[in-house]
N, C-alpha and C positions, 0 to 999 in steps of 0.2 A: 500831656501824659502819653507815653508810648507804651501801649499794652503788650506789644510783641516781646518786650523784655521781661514781662511779668507773667509769663505762661510757664507752668511747671506740670509734669505728670504726677499722678496720684502717688506713685512710688517715691517721688522726691518728698512729697508731703509726709508720707509715713516715716521716712528716714530722717527728716530734718524739721519736725514739728516745732520744737522749741525755738530753733533759729528763725523759722518763718514767722512765728508770733512776734518775736523780738523785732525783726525787720519790718513787719507791717506797722508796728507802733512808731518806728523811726521814720520810715519813708512816706507813710500816709498814702500809699498807692495800692489799689486792689491787686490781688493775685488770682489769676485764672488757673484753675486746676483742670487738667484733662484726664480722661479715662479712655483708653483705646483710641487715642488721637483726637478725641472730640472734647470740646469745652463742656464741662459738666457742673462746675461750681465756681463761685467767686468768693474770695475771702478778703476781708478788710478789717482795719482796726476799729475798735468800738467808737472812738470819737468821730471818725469819718462816717460810720454807720448812723450814729445819732444825728449828725448834721444832715445827712441825706434824708432821714425820716422827717426831720423838722422842715426841710425844704419841700418835701412832698406834701406835708400837711398844709403848708402855706399855699402851695399851688392848688390843692383841692379847694381851699377856702376861696381863692381867687376865681377858680372855675365855677364854683357855686354862685358867687356874686355875679359873675358875668351871665350865667344862665338866668338868674333872677332879673337882671336888667333886661335881657332879651325877652323874657316872659312878662315884662312890665309889672313885676311884683315888688316894686320899690316905693318908698314914701319919702317925701322931703324930710331932711334931718330935723328941721324945726318942729314938724308935727310929732315926730317920734319923741323928741326931748320933752315937748309939752305934755304928751301922754304919760311919760315916765315920771315927770314931776307931779302930775295930778295923782298918779297911783301912789307915790311916796307920801303924799299928804294924807291920803285916806287910811293909811296904816297906823 
């Protein structure tokens, strides 16, 4: 993805909002909005945004798991399954 072709000033956004929204949905590439020559915002279609959020959530889960492994806060799967089965029987 070449971001240099996806940079527009805020004045372009104001004048072409409907076209930009339509294009974002078709191209699936983010659009960088500048103000006074500096990047200030990024726009993207909703599906790409949702996919990004899901990816970030999975990465957070992986990082948490890695931290728990490093801190030796893990148990063998067999022990956990045994405990869960016992708990289910007592209910």
